[in-house]
LUMBA-378525 format. One line per field, with one value per atom (N, C-alpha, C): residue in one letter; atom name; z negated, y, x negated. Coordinates in nm, 4 decimals, padded with zeros to 6 digits. Layout:
aa = A	...
at = CA	...
zz = Z	...
yy = Y	...
xx = X	...
***
This chain:
aa = A	A	A	A	A	A	T	T	T	T	T	T	I	I	I	S	S	S	V	V	V	S	S	S	G	G	G	P	P	P	A	A	A	R	R	R	S	S	S	R	R	R	I	I	I	N	N	N	Q	Q	Q	P	P	P	T	T	T	S	S	S	F	F	F	T	T	T	A	A	A	A	A	A	L	L	L	A	A	A	V	V	V	T	T	T	S	S	S	P	P	P	G	G	G	A	A	A	G	G	G	T	T	T	P	P	P	T	T	T	G	G	G	T	T	T	I	I	I	T	T	T	L	L	L	S	S	S	S	S	S	G	G	G	S	S	S	S	S	S	S	S	S	C	C	C	T	T	T	A	A	A	T	T	T	L	L	L	P	P	P	A	A	A	T	T	T	S	S	S	C	C	C	D	D	D	L	L	L	T	T	T	F	F	F	T	T	T	A	A	A	L	L	L	G	G	G	S	S	S	R	R	R	S	S	S	V	V	V	S	S	S	A	A	A	S	S	S	Y	Y	Y	A	A	A	G	G	G	D	D	D	G	G	G	N	N	N	Y	Y	Y	A	A	A	S	S	S	S	S	S	T	T	T	S	S	S	S	S	S	G	G	G	A	A	A	G	G	G	N	N	N	T	T	T	Q	Q	Q	T	T	T	L	L	L	V	V	V	Y	Y	Y	A	A	A	L	L	L	S	S	S	D	D	D	I	I	I	A	A	A	I	I	I	S	S	S	K	K	K	T	T	T	D	D	D	A	A	A	I	I	I	S	S	S	I	I	I	Y	Y	Y	Q	Q	Q	P	P	P	G	G	G	E	E	E	L	L	L	L	L	L	V	V	V	Y	Y	Y	T	T	T	V	V	V	T	T	T	V	V	V	R	R	R	N	N	N	L	L	L	G	G	G	P	P	P	D	D	D	A	A	A	A	A	A	A	A	A	Q	Q	Q	I	I	I	R	R	R	V	V	V	R	R	R	D	D	D	A	A	A	V	V	V	P	P	P	A	A	A	G	G	G	L	L	L	L	L	L	S	S	S	A	A	A	V	V	V	W	W	W	T	T	T	C	C	C	D	D	D	A	A	A	S	S	S	G	G	G	G	G	G	A	A	A	V	V	V	C	C	C	P	P	P	A	A	A	T	T	T	G	G	G	G	G	G	T	T	T	G	G	G	D	D	D	L	L	L	D	D	D	Q	Q	Q	M	M	M	L	L	L	S	S	S	V	V	V	L	L	L	P	P	P	V	V	V	G	G	G	G	G	G	L	L	L	L	L	L	N	N	N	Y	Y	Y	T	T	T	Y	Y	Y	Y	Y	Y	G	G	G	N	N	N	A	A	A	G	G	G	S	S	S	G	G	G	Q	Q	Q	Q	Q	Q	V	V	V	L	L	L	N	N	N	T	T	T	A	A	A	L	L	L	I	I	I	E	E	E	L	L	L	P	P	P	T	T	T	D	D	D	T	T	T	T	T	T	I	I	I	E	E	E	D	D	D	P	P	P	V	V	V	L	L	L	G	G	G	N	N	N	N	N	N	T	T	T	A	A	A	S	S	S	D	D	D	L	L	L	N	N	N	L	L	L	S	S	S	G	G	G	A	A	A	M	M	M
at = N	CA	C	N	CA	C	N	CA	C	N	CA	C	N	CA	C	N	CA	C	N	CA	C	N	CA	C	N	CA	C	N	CA	C	N	CA	C	N	CA	C	N	CA	C	N	CA	C	N	CA	C	N	CA	C	N	CA	C	N	CA	C	N	CA	C	N	CA	C	N	CA	C	N	CA	C	N	CA	C	N	CA	C	N	CA	C	N	CA	C	N	CA	C	N	CA	C	N	CA	C	N	CA	C	N	CA	C	N	CA	C	N	CA	C	N	CA	C	N	CA	C	N	CA	C	N	CA	C	N	CA	C	N	CA	C	N	CA	C	N	CA	C	N	CA	C	N	CA	C	N	CA	C	N	CA	C	N	CA	C	N	CA	C	N	CA	C	N	CA	C	N	CA	C	N	CA	C	N	CA	C	N	CA	C	N	CA	C	N	CA	C	N	CA	C	N	CA	C	N	CA	C	N	CA	C	N	CA	C	N	CA	C	N	CA	C	N	CA	C	N	CA	C	N	CA	C	N	CA	C	N	CA	C	N	CA	C	N	CA	C	N	CA	C	N	CA	C	N	CA	C	N	CA	C	N	CA	C	N	CA	C	N	CA	C	N	CA	C	N	CA	C	N	CA	C	N	CA	C	N	CA	C	N	CA	C	N	CA	C	N	CA	C	N	CA	C	N	CA	C	N	CA	C	N	CA	C	N	CA	C	N	CA	C	N	CA	C	N	CA	C	N	CA	C	N	CA	C	N	CA	C	N	CA	C	N	CA	C	N	CA	C	N	CA	C	N	CA	C	N	CA	C	N	CA	C	N	CA	C	N	CA	C	N	CA	C	N	CA	C	N	CA	C	N	CA	C	N	CA	C	N	CA	C	N	CA	C	N	CA	C	N	CA	C	N	CA	C	N	CA	C	N	CA	C	N	CA	C	N	CA	C	N	CA	C	N	CA	C	N	CA	C	N	CA	C	N	CA	C	N	CA	C	N	CA	C	N	CA	C	N	CA	C	N	CA	C	N	CA	C	N	CA	C	N	CA	C	N	CA	C	N	CA	C	N	CA	C	N	CA	C	N	CA	C	N	CA	C	N	CA	C	N	CA	C	N	CA	C	N	CA	C	N	CA	C	N	CA	C	N	CA	C	N	CA	C	N	CA	C	N	CA	C	N	CA	C	N	CA	C	N	CA	C	N	CA	C	N	CA	C	N	CA	C	N	CA	C	N	CA	C	N	CA	C	N	CA	C	N	CA	C	N	CA	C	N	CA	C	N	CA	C	N	CA	C	N	CA	C	N	CA	C	N	CA	C	N	CA	C	N	CA	C	N	CA	C	N	CA	C	N	CA	C	N	CA	C	N	CA	C	N	CA	C	N	CA	C	N	CA	C	N	CA	C	N	CA	C	N	CA	C	N	CA	C	N	CA	C	N	CA	C	N	CA	C	N	CA	C	N	CA	C	N	CA	C	N	CA	C	N	CA	C	N	CA	C	N	CA	C	N	CA	C	N	CA	C	N	CA	C	N	CA	C	N	CA	C	N	CA	C	N	CA	C	N	CA	C	N	CA	C	N	CA	C	N	CA	C	N	CA	C	N	CA	C	N	CA	C	N	CA	C	N	CA	C	N	CA	C	N	CA	C	N	CA	C	N	CA	C	N	CA	C	N	CA	C	N	CA	C	N	CA	C	N	CA	C	N	CA	C	N	CA	C	N	CA	C	N	CA	C	N	CA	C	N	CA	C	N	CA	C	N	CA	C	N	CA	C	N	CA	C	N	CA	C	N	CA	C	N	CA	C	N	CA	C
zz = 02.8011	02.6590	02.6130	02.5162	02.4573	02.3592	02.3350	02.2408	02.1474	02.0350	01.9443	01.9144	01.8803	01.8539	01.7425	01.6613	01.5567	01.5502	01.4729	01.4671	01.3221	01.2866	01.1526	01.1645	01.0593	01.0607	00.9289	00.9175	00.7906	00.7588	00.6294	00.5857	00.6183	00.6301	00.6603	00.7764	00.8660	00.9831	00.9930	01.0042	01.0131	01.1520	01.1571	01.2829	01.3742	01.5035	01.6076	01.5929	01.5150	01.4986	01.5414	01.6166	01.6567	01.5344	01.5321	01.4222	01.4800	01.4250	01.4793	01.4267	01.5186	01.4856	01.5525	01.4912	01.5373	01.5600	01.6752	01.7075	01.6709	01.6358	01.6094	01.7087	01.8042	01.9088	01.8789	01.8808	01.8511	01.9612	01.9886	02.0855	02.0108	02.0624	01.9966	02.0241	01.9164	01.9292	02.0119	02.0966	02.1092	02.2007	02.2435	02.3274	02.2495	02.3208	02.2591	02.3546	02.3100	02.3966	02.3636	02.4518	02.4291	02.5430	02.5156	02.6206	02.6690	02.7888	02.8442	02.8823	02.9258	02.9678	02.8731	02.8629	02.7865	02.6815	02.5764	02.4693	02.4652	02.4526	02.4422	02.3076	02.2380	02.1133	02.1420	02.0863	02.1192	02.0048	02.0033	01.9105	01.9757	02.0249	02.0975	02.2201	02.2314	02.3473	02.3318	02.2157	02.1927	02.2254	02.3029	02.3355	02.3650	02.3517	02.3871	02.4276	02.4992	02.5525	02.5169	02.4763	02.4493	02.5441	02.5983	02.6855	02.6045	02.5988	02.5220	02.5671	02.4760	02.3382	02.2384	02.2794	02.1869	02.1513	02.0261	01.9817	01.9146	01.9098	01.8435	01.9409	01.9164	01.9906	01.9062	01.9509	01.8715	01.9242	01.8301	01.8614	01.8032	01.8735	01.8270	01.8221	01.7048	01.6848	01.6806	01.7425	01.7520	01.6720	01.5945	01.5131	01.3773	01.2739	01.1387	01.1177	01.0202	00.9841	01.0005	00.9661	00.9719	01.1156	01.1492	01.2828	01.2743	01.3684	01.3813	01.5006	01.4781	01.5840	01.6243	01.7547	01.8056	01.8965	01.9235	02.0102	02.1168	02.2350	02.3419	02.4165	02.4507	02.5291	02.6686	02.7698	02.9077	02.9651	02.9023	02.9553	03.0635	03.0994	03.2117	03.2803	03.3634	03.4388	03.3522	03.2311	03.1456	03.0195	02.9873	02.8618	02.8881	02.8232	02.8426	02.7657	02.8134	02.7456	02.6155	02.5267	02.4014	02.3503	02.2666	02.2089	02.0614	01.9788	01.8358	01.8093	01.6976	01.6567	01.5069	01.4463	01.3046	01.2189	01.1409	01.0511	01.1259	01.2549	01.3345	01.3698	01.3536	01.3731	01.2431	01.2488	01.1270	01.1187	00.9954	00.9718	00.9262	00.9756	00.9299	00.9138	00.8158	00.7929	00.8457	00.9421	01.0001	00.9114	00.8651	00.7727	00.8257	00.7696	00.8005	00.6777	00.7002	00.5930	00.5935	00.4934	00.4947	00.3551	00.3438	00.2176	00.2167	00.1447	00.1344	00.0058	00.0164	-00.0994	-00.1202	-00.2481	-00.2811	-00.3844	-00.3733	-00.4705	-00.5050	-00.6214	-00.6677	-00.7596	-00.7388	-00.8271	-00.8133	-00.9235	-00.9135	-00.9505	-00.9687	-00.9873	-01.1182	-01.2106	-01.3421	-01.4486	-01.5733	-01.6846	-01.7931	-01.7947	-01.8936	-01.8202	-01.8701	-01.8087	-01.9162	-01.8716	-01.9572	-01.9193	-02.0161	-01.9846	-01.8785	-01.7803	-01.6709	-01.5537	-01.5714	-01.4642	-01.3501	-01.2282	-01.1115	-01.0999	-01.1055	-01.0881	-00.9461	-00.8739	-00.7340	-00.7211	-00.6882	-00.6739	-00.5252	-00.4974	-00.3647	-00.3754	-00.3012	-00.2990	-00.1581	-00.1487	-00.0176	-00.0111	00.1033	00.1292	00.2544	00.2439	00.3554	00.3806	00.5076	00.5429	00.5803	00.4916	00.5119	00.5973	00.6429	00.7354	00.6652	00.7425	00.8865	00.9802	00.9260	01.0117	00.9846	01.0860	01.0661	00.9680	00.8930	00.7930	00.8303	00.7781	00.8062	00.6783	00.6713	00.5597	00.4248	00.4203	00.2981	00.2321	00.1035	00.0313	-00.0561	-00.0456	-00.1256	-00.2254	-00.3556	-00.4581	-00.5557	-00.5964	-00.7018	-00.7700	-00.8804	-00.9533	-01.0306	-01.0375	-01.1112	-01.2579	-01.3103	-01.4492	-01.5478	-01.6712	-01.7772	-01.7897	-01.7991	-01.8143	-01.6860	-01.5713	-01.4433	-01.3918	-01.3724	-01.3377	-01.1915	-01.1305	-00.9932	-00.8945	-00.8960	-00.8097	-00.6616	-00.5792	-00.4335	-00.3720	-00.2555	-00.1875	-00.0375	00.0241	00.1704	00.2166	00.3454	00.4006	00.5341	00.5536	00.6869	00.7093	00.8353	00.8695	00.9724	00.9755	01.0753	01.1006	01.1979	01.2280	01.2842	01.3475	01.4060	01.3138	01.1869	01.0930	01.1203	01.0748	01.0939	00.9614	00.9210	00.8012	00.8312	00.7518	00.7727	00.7556	00.6674	00.6492	00.6160	00.6553	00.6345	00.4959	00.4205	00.2867	00.2170	00.0895	00.0117	-00.1273	-00.2115	-00.3491	-00.4411	-00.5640	-00.6601	-00.6332	-00.6609	-00.6452	-00.5018	-00.4886	-00.3592	-00.3417	-00.2347	-00.2100	-00.0590	00.0061	00.1513	00.1926	00.2924	00.3519	00.4835	00.4941	00.6146	00.7047	00.8181	00.9088	00.9639	00.9935	01.0416	00.9851	00.9339	00.8905	00.9581	01.0667	01.1424	01.0645	01.1070	01.0476	01.0697	00.9632	00.9714	00.9536	00.9456	00.9265	00.7871	00.7782	00.6508	00.6380	00.5229	00.4869	00.3712	00.3842	00.2810	00.2280	00.1009	00.0372	-00.0561	-00.0475	-00.1457	-00.2344	-00.3639	-00.4584	-00.5722	-00.5913	-00.6889	-00.7656	-00.8827	-00.9698	-01.0850	-01.1645	-01.2789	-01.4058	-01.4817	-01.6067	-01.7103	-01.7847	-01.8930	-02.0197	-02.1325	-02.2601	-02.3397	-02.2782	-02.3476	-02.3661	-02.4345	-02.4656	-02.3514	-02.2573	-02.1455	-02.0270	-01.9107	-01.7894	-01.7312	-01.7288	-01.6714	-01.5428	-01.4297	-01.2987	-01.2313	-01.1888	-01.1278	-00.9895	-00.8929	-00.7577	-00.7308	-00.6522	-00.6292	-00.4914	-00.4509	-00.3263	-00.3606	-00.2909	-00.3038	-00.1716	-00.1799	-00.0617	-00.0353	00.0868	00.1184	00.0314	-00.0137	-00.0978	-00.0207	00.1127	00.1922	00.2121	00.1487	00.1510	00.2902	00.3817	00.5146	00.5144	00.4031	00.3885	00.2735	00.3025	00.2020	00.1783	00.0581	00.0244	-00.0563	-00.0035	-00.0739	-00.1938	-00.2069	-00.3184	-00.3822	-00.4709	-00.5332	-00.6342	-00.6790	-00.7802	-00.7346	-00.6023	-00.5551	-00.5040	-00.5503	-00.5096	-00.6047	-00.7127	-00.8093	-00.8457	-00.8624	-00.9042	-00.9985	-01.1080	-01.2070	-01.2337	-01.2760	-01.3127	-01.4435	-01.5438	-01.6753	-01.7011	-01.7336	-01.7745	-01.9163	-01.9965	-02.1331	-02.1442	-02.2295	-02.2482	-02.3228	-02.2748	-02.3413	-02.4378	-02.4560	-02.5464	-02.6909	-02.7661	-02.9074	-02.9935
yy = 04.2338	04.2460	04.1210	04.1389	04.0256	03.9528	03.8264	03.7451	03.6703	03.6277	03.5363	03.4205	03.3062	03.1886	03.1066	03.0453	02.9532	02.8379	02.7361	02.6179	02.5715	02.5168	02.4618	02.3268	02.2454	02.1134	02.0432	01.9181	01.8456	01.8064	01.7918	01.7514	01.6054	01.5247	01.3817	01.3453	01.2591	01.2152	01.0636	00.9954	00.8493	00.8057	00.7053	00.6564	00.6032	00.6303	00.5814	00.6322	00.7400	00.7977	00.9450	00.9923	01.1334	01.2252	01.3254	01.4215	01.5619	01.6437	01.7774	01.8787	01.9585	02.0699	02.1956	02.3104	02.4357	02.5420	02.6089	02.7189	02.8525	02.9489	03.0868	03.1766	03.2326	03.3175	03.4635	03.5489	03.6914	03.7766	03.8896	03.9869	04.0900	04.1154	04.2075	04.3524	04.4314	04.5748	04.6451	04.7414	04.8071	04.7364	04.6145	04.5400	04.5047	04.4728	04.4370	04.3482	04.3014	04.2203	04.0728	03.9927	03.8483	03.7711	03.7028	03.6250	03.5096	03.4640	03.3445	03.2466	03.1290	03.0307	02.9123	02.8493	02.7245	02.7340	02.6568	02.6383	02.4903	02.4606	02.3225	02.3009	02.1985	02.1572	02.0319	02.0231	01.9101	01.8736	01.7463	01.6935	01.5713	01.5841	01.4743	01.4380	01.3105	01.2649	01.2849	01.3327	01.3552	01.4994	01.5193	01.6551	01.6561	01.7743	01.7922	01.9380	01.9671	02.1010	02.1485	02.2735	02.3384	02.4566	02.4737	02.5867	02.6940	02.8127	02.9216	02.9484	02.9781	03.0208	02.9096	02.7824	02.6734	02.6830	02.6552	02.6634	02.5353	02.4315	02.3062	02.1900	02.0907	01.9653	01.8567	01.7320	01.6178	01.5619	01.5368	01.4684	01.3269	01.2315	01.0935	01.0540	01.0090	00.9717	00.8200	00.7687	00.6238	00.5733	00.6605	00.6191	00.6871	00.6173	00.6705	00.7739	00.8629	00.9590	01.1029	01.1931	01.3361	01.3862	01.4728	01.5293	01.6800	01.7531	01.8966	01.9205	01.9953	02.0239	02.1707	02.1958	02.3324	02.3653	02.4950	02.5421	02.6345	02.6315	02.7231	02.7732	02.9000	02.9630	02.9875	02.9456	02.9535	03.0944	03.1852	03.3209	03.3282	03.4523	03.4746	03.6046	03.6601	03.7794	03.9018	03.9045	04.0219	03.9980	03.8730	03.8417	03.7490	03.7807	03.7031	03.5712	03.4736	03.3439	03.3575	03.2607	03.2590	03.1166	03.0914	02.9586	02.9744	02.8879	02.8937	02.8399	02.8813	02.8312	02.8542	02.7826	02.8021	02.7874	02.8932	02.8906	02.8870	02.9163	02.9112	02.7698	02.6725	02.5324	02.4765	02.3567	02.2915	02.1512	02.1016	01.9685	01.8748	01.7535	01.6517	01.5202	01.4403	01.3094	01.2017	01.1246	01.0173	00.8936	00.8413	00.7279	00.6167	00.4970	00.3833	00.3500	00.3094	00.2650	00.1125	00.0545	-00.0903	-00.1484	-00.2444	-00.3159	-00.4361	-00.4214	-00.5296	-00.6070	-00.7378	-00.8197	-00.9305	-00.9591	-01.0667	-01.1574	-01.2857	-01.3815	-01.4811	-01.5463	-01.6356	-01.7417	-01.8672	-01.9745	-02.0945	-02.1712	-02.3012	-02.4140	-02.3801	-02.4766	-02.5539	-02.5126	-02.5763	-02.4674	-02.5065	-02.4122	-02.4610	-02.5915	-02.6506	-02.7226	-02.7076	-02.7754	-02.8452	-02.9359	-03.0015	-02.9513	-02.9317	-02.8870	-02.9758	-02.9122	-02.9844	-03.0106	-02.9897	-03.0141	-02.9137	-02.9598	-02.8722	-02.7920	-02.6588	-02.5700	-02.5161	-02.5372	-02.4957	-02.3931	-02.2699	-02.1609	-02.1368	-02.0968	-02.0495	-01.9011	-01.8205	-01.6755	-01.6378	-01.5739	-01.5328	-01.3811	-01.3256	-01.1823	-01.1650	-01.0818	-01.0612	-00.9121	-00.8791	-00.7445	-00.7564	-00.7035	-00.7117	-00.5968	-00.5085	-00.4022	-00.2770	-00.1809	-00.1908	-00.1607	-00.1121	-00.0765	-00.1679	-00.1844	-00.2516	-00.1714	-00.2392	-00.1740	-00.1917	-00.1018	-00.1076	-00.0804	-00.1398	-00.1188	-00.1537	-00.2750	-00.3285	-00.4201	-00.4000	-00.4801	-00.5838	-00.7101	-00.8204	-00.8601	-00.8635	-00.8953	-00.9983	-01.0902	-01.1860	-01.2213	-01.1531	-01.1767	-01.3079	-01.3821	-01.5083	-01.4801	-01.5400	-01.5127	-01.5910	-01.5446	-01.6203	-01.7570	-01.8602	-01.9947	-02.0720	-02.0113	-02.0827	-02.0924	-02.2148	-02.2388	-02.2801	-02.2392	-02.2815	-02.2522	-02.1281	-02.0911	-02.0912	-02.1415	-02.1468	-02.1066	-02.0384	-02.0021	-02.0212	-02.0478	-02.0565	-01.9703	-01.9359	-01.8499	-01.9043	-01.9020	-01.9248	-01.8212	-01.7915	-01.6793	-01.7214	-01.6466	-01.6685	-01.5366	-01.5362	-01.4161	-01.3021	-01.3330	-01.2295	-01.1766	-01.2191	-01.1763	-01.2526	-01.1971	-01.2580	-01.2549	-01.3683	-01.3736	-01.3091	-01.2110	-01.1543	-01.2596	-01.3550	-01.4683	-01.5887	-01.7072	-01.8268	-01.8862	-01.8393	-01.8926	-01.8302	-01.8629	-01.8102	-01.8690	-01.8245	-01.8681	-01.7471	-01.7694	-01.6602	-01.5716	-01.4426	-01.3482	-01.3451	-01.3402	-01.3151	-01.1642	-01.1108	-00.9668	-00.9468	-00.9218	-00.9082	-00.7796	-00.7127	-00.5930	-00.6336	-00.6094	-00.6448	-00.5226	-00.5288	-00.4134	-00.3855	-00.4909	-00.4764	-00.5913	-00.5580	-00.6603	-00.6283	-00.6996	-00.6669	-00.7022	-00.6452	-00.6806	-00.8295	-00.8997	-01.0439	-01.1227	-01.0535	-01.1216	-01.1819	-01.2970	-01.3681	-01.4240	-01.4002	-01.4632	-01.5573	-01.6795	-01.7807	-01.8232	-01.7903	-01.8253	-01.9443	-02.0403	-02.1480	-02.1174	-02.1014	-02.0507	-02.1520	-02.2137	-02.3229	-02.3258	-02.3891	-02.4057	-02.4958	-02.5331	-02.6213	-02.5417	-02.5878	-02.5212	-02.5435	-02.4382	-02.4492	-02.4999	-02.4745	-02.5259	-02.4204	-02.3044	-02.1987	-02.2316	-02.1412	-02.1641	-02.1260	-02.0441	-02.0057	-01.9603	-01.9622	-01.9037	-01.8103	-01.6812	-01.5804	-01.5290	-01.5628	-01.5294	-01.4268	-01.3151	-01.2064	-01.1729	-01.1667	-01.1225	-00.9910	-00.9058	-00.7745	-00.7193	-00.6225	-00.5491	-00.4075	-00.3558	-00.2168	-00.1451	-00.0360	00.0436	00.1443	00.1949	00.2930	00.4179	00.4689	00.5889	00.7135	00.7101	00.8279	00.8389	00.7502	00.7481	00.7280	00.6674	00.6395	00.5209	00.4478	00.3439	00.3832	00.3930	00.4253	00.2996	00.2424	00.1167	00.1485	00.1172	00.1514	00.0620	-00.0513	-00.1444	-00.1792	-00.0937	-00.1157	-00.2300	-00.2683	-00.3725	-00.5097	-00.5331	-00.6646	-00.6613	-00.5633	-00.5534	-00.6263	-00.6837	-00.7588	-00.8858	-00.9957	-01.1221	-01.1942	-01.2490	-01.3184	-01.4576	-01.5472	-01.6825	-01.7166	-01.7580	-01.7903	-01.9396	-02.0027	-02.1429	-02.1535	-02.2389	-02.2621	-02.3998	-02.4105	-02.5357	-02.6344	-02.7587	-02.8641	-02.9433	-02.9010	-02.9725	-02.9504	-03.0531	-03.0455	-03.0122
xx = 00.7082	00.6755	00.6031	00.5134	00.4416	00.5328	00.5017	00.5801	00.4862	00.5405	00.4703	00.5639	00.5062	00.5888	00.5251	00.6093	00.5644	00.6636	00.6311	00.7168	00.7273	00.8420	00.8637	00.9326	00.9203	00.9823	00.9600	01.0047	00.9949	00.8507	00.8223	00.6887	00.6603	00.7673	00.7510	00.8431	00.7908	00.8673	00.8552	00.9672	00.9628	00.9188	00.8337	00.7787	00.8904	00.8767	00.9678	01.1111	01.1301	01.2634	01.2604	01.3604	01.3631	01.3686	01.2815	01.2755	01.2827	01.3712	01.3943	01.2937	01.2380	01.1502	01.2066	01.1793	01.2398	01.1329	01.1417	01.0495	01.1123	01.0268	01.0704	00.9975	01.0727	01.0161	01.0499	00.9488	00.9708	00.9094	00.9733	00.9225	00.8376	00.7185	00.6267	00.6666	00.6762	00.7086	00.6005	00.6356	00.7664	00.8650	00.8313	00.9247	01.0500	01.1543	01.2817	01.3583	01.4740	01.5578	01.5505	01.6068	01.6179	01.5530	01.4428	01.3761	01.4633	01.4369	01.4996	01.3888	01.4273	01.3283	01.3231	01.2067	01.1941	01.0847	01.1056	01.0082	00.9724	00.8451	00.7987	00.7315	00.7724	00.7092	00.6284	00.5081	00.4226	00.3291	00.2922	00.1931	00.1321	00.0094	-00.0526	00.0276	00.0637	00.1397	00.2905	00.3338	00.4765	00.5122	00.6178	00.6613	00.8105	00.8712	01.0108	01.0304	01.1376	01.1614	01.3011	01.3096	01.4385	01.4535	01.5720	01.6020	01.6741	01.6128	01.6717	01.8157	01.9083	01.8833	01.8568	01.8632	01.8283	01.6805	01.6471	01.5075	01.4595	01.5444	01.5083	01.5136	01.4294	01.4354	01.3698	01.3809	01.3361	01.2041	01.1122	00.9872	00.9928	00.9340	00.9252	00.7781	00.7332	00.5930	00.5795	00.4742	00.4553	00.3366	00.2723	00.1579	00.1660	00.1204	00.1228	00.0133	00.0371	-00.0667	-00.0218	-00.1116	-00.0815	-00.0828	00.0148	00.0258	00.0463	-00.0146	00.0069	00.0981	00.2055	00.3023	00.2884	00.2743	00.2609	00.3785	00.3953	00.5039	00.4468	00.5049	00.4638	00.5874	00.5835	00.6897	00.6366	00.7133	00.6660	00.6728	00.7504	00.7656	00.8727	00.9106	01.0018	00.9595	01.0441	01.0050	00.9805	01.0331	01.0208	00.9367	00.9106	00.8422	00.7238	00.6130	00.4903	00.4969	00.4235	00.4164	00.3373	00.3544	00.2791	00.2698	00.1688	00.1462	00.1112	00.1667	00.1374	-00.0031	-00.0604	-00.1917	-00.2066	-00.3003	-00.3276	-00.2041	-00.1749	-00.0600	00.0726	00.0699	00.1920	00.2338	00.1408	00.1754	00.2320	00.2872	00.3355	00.2785	00.2599	00.2056	00.3172	00.3130	00.4066	00.3318	00.3717	00.3100	00.4041	00.3565	00.4372	00.4238	00.5376	00.5373	00.6276	00.6080	00.6948	00.7780	00.9021	00.9914	00.9891	00.9239	00.8990	00.9169	01.0078	01.0267	00.9328	00.8202	00.7232	00.7499	00.7711	00.8071	00.7049	00.6745	00.5827	00.6483	00.6268	00.6781	00.5679	00.5818	00.4760	00.5357	00.5004	00.5439	00.4505	00.4410	00.3733	00.4690	00.5971	00.7064	00.6979	00.6124	00.6079	00.6032	00.6291	00.6184	00.5224	00.4939	00.4033	00.2912	00.1684	00.0537	-00.0287	-00.1119	-00.2094	-00.3484	-00.4382	-00.5746	-00.6381	-00.7005	-00.7633	-00.6714	-00.5414	-00.4449	-00.4647	-00.4445	-00.4528	-00.3233	-00.3358	-00.2206	-00.2220	-00.1140	-00.1040	00.0084	-00.0306	00.0664	00.0952	00.2176	00.2543	00.2851	00.2111	00.2304	00.2761	00.3908	00.4406	00.4532	00.4168	00.4270	00.5118	00.6160	00.7076	00.7285	00.7521	00.7977	00.9449	01.0310	01.1747	01.2289	01.1379	01.1762	01.2250	01.2754	01.3050	01.1875	01.0711	00.9587	00.8391	00.7554	00.6274	00.5425	00.4580	00.3727	00.2266	00.1435	-00.0008	-00.0785	-00.1972	-00.2904	-00.2265	-00.1694	-00.1109	-00.2133	-00.2360	-00.3349	-00.2650	-00.3077	-00.2552	-00.3627	-00.3253	-00.4235	-00.3675	-00.4537	-00.4221	-00.5533	-00.5828	-00.7072	-00.6967	-00.8063	-00.8082	-00.7760	-00.6691	-00.6310	-00.7160	-00.7182	-00.7846	-00.7183	-00.7991	-00.7456	-00.7313	-00.7673	-00.7644	-00.9073	-00.9541	-01.0932	-01.1068	-01.2190	-01.2552	-01.1427	-01.0948	-00.9823	-01.0220	-00.9322	-00.9485	-00.8148	-00.8197	-00.6953	-00.7076	-00.5938	-00.5857	-00.4684	-00.4673	-00.3626	-00.3137	-00.1826	-00.1262	-00.0174	00.0109	00.0990	00.2020	00.3130	00.4170	00.4884	00.5787	00.6562	00.5737	00.4616	00.3768	00.2699	00.2706	00.1661	00.0368	-00.0760	-00.2071	-00.2826	-00.3383	-00.4219	-00.5576	-00.6017	-00.7351	-00.8449	-00.8211	-00.9118	-00.8260	-00.8706	-00.7893	-00.8067	-00.9053	-00.9243	-01.0427	-01.0565	-01.1671	-01.1667	-01.2599	-01.2687	-01.2613	-01.2171	-01.2083	-01.0880	-01.1043	-00.9932	-00.9417	-00.8090	-00.7463	-00.7355	-00.7932	-00.7908	-00.8026	-00.6888	-00.6864	-00.6167	-00.6732	-00.6131	-00.5474	-00.4171	-00.3418	-00.3350	-00.4010	-00.4018	-00.2634	-00.1876	-00.0493	00.0329	00.1519	00.2479	00.3808	00.4140	00.5352	00.6610	00.7731	00.9017	00.9266	00.9604	00.9790	00.8510	00.7372	00.6097	00.5996	00.5352	00.5213	00.3809	00.3205	00.1937	00.2195	00.1717	00.1911	00.0541	00.0290	-00.0976	-00.0771	-00.1662	-00.1741	-00.2944	-00.2682	-00.3685	-00.3767	-00.4927	-00.4968	-00.6293	-00.6214	-00.7378	-00.6997	-00.7971	-00.7737	-00.7463	-00.6475	-00.6131	-00.7215	-00.7525	-00.8493	-00.7830	-00.8479	-00.7975	-00.7205	-00.6945	-00.6218	-00.4754	-00.4050	-00.2648	-00.1707	-00.2178	-00.1317	-00.2149	-00.1511	-00.2079	-00.1021	-00.1326	-00.0418	-00.1047	-00.0438	-00.0990	-00.0079	-00.0662	00.0107	-00.0438	00.0445	00.0105	00.0820	00.0187	00.0794	00.0454	00.1284	00.1102	00.0666	-00.0352	-00.0754	-00.0480	00.0283	00.0593	-00.0522	-00.0658	-00.1705	-00.1579	-00.2705	-00.2693	-00.2286	-00.2346	-00.1961	-00.0456	00.0323	00.1795	00.2386	00.1630	00.2175	00.3135	00.3210	00.4222	00.5132	00.6422	00.7434	00.8252	00.8109	00.8787	01.0041	01.1237	01.2474	01.2767	01.2052	01.2306	01.0962	01.0497	00.9186	00.9215	01.0398	01.0490	01.0035	00.9947	00.9495	00.8056	00.7271	00.5862	00.4919	00.5470	00.4681	00.5429	00.4688	00.5293	00.4335	00.4871	00.4045	00.4600	00.3706	00.4089	00.3373	00.4149	00.3600	00.3721	00.2600	00.2572	00.2034	00.2606	00.2170	00.1524	00.0532	-00.0188	00.0686	00.0680	00.1413	00.0547	-00.0723	-00.1636	-00.1200	-00.1200	-00.0815	-00.2037
***
C-alpha cells in the first residue's frame, strides 16, 4: 500500500538544544493496516530516527535562522516509502537565548563648560547562549563636542573596529557567552545646561536573539552644568 507522511513541530527552536518534532504517517486508501519500520526527520545536517510505532524524535540545530524540517518513511514489505514535501514539511526558527547587557558612566554628575567628559560603555553577554548580529549604538548627544571612541574586548569578544569619531555604531557578528566589549567614549562639554548620553543595544529584527532581560539593553548618563 502507498503511504503519505508529514511533520509538525514548534515554531521556534533554541540553538544547540534538542527539540521534538512529530511525523504523521498515513496509509493511502484502499490500503489499510499499520506500517512498521523507521521514520527519519531531517533539516540540513540535523537528523533523527524514530522506530514505529514511535513517531517523534529530537533535532538539534547548530546555526541560527529559519529551517525547514522534512520527514521520510523507509517503507517495509507491505507499505511503500514516502517523503514529505511542500505543506507536509514544517518551518521552525532557530534562536539563541542571550541576556545582552549594556552599562554607561562617566563617574561625575556636574561638569564645567569645556571639560573633557570620559564615558565608559560596557557590553556583556550574560548567556546562556552566544549571540549574533548585535548592534551597539551611542549617538553623540547635544552638548558633547568632538566625540571620539575606542574599543577593547575580552572573554572571546572581538571589536569590529578599534576606534572612531562621532557616533558609536558597531555591529557585532558574534558575542560569546562571557564576552565583553569596553568602549571609552569621550568629548568636550559644551556650554549647555546638561549632557544626556544614552547607549543602547539593538537585537536582530529577525528575532533570532531572544533576550530574557530587556531592561538592561539601554543605559543613560546625565550630567548637569556647574556654570553659574
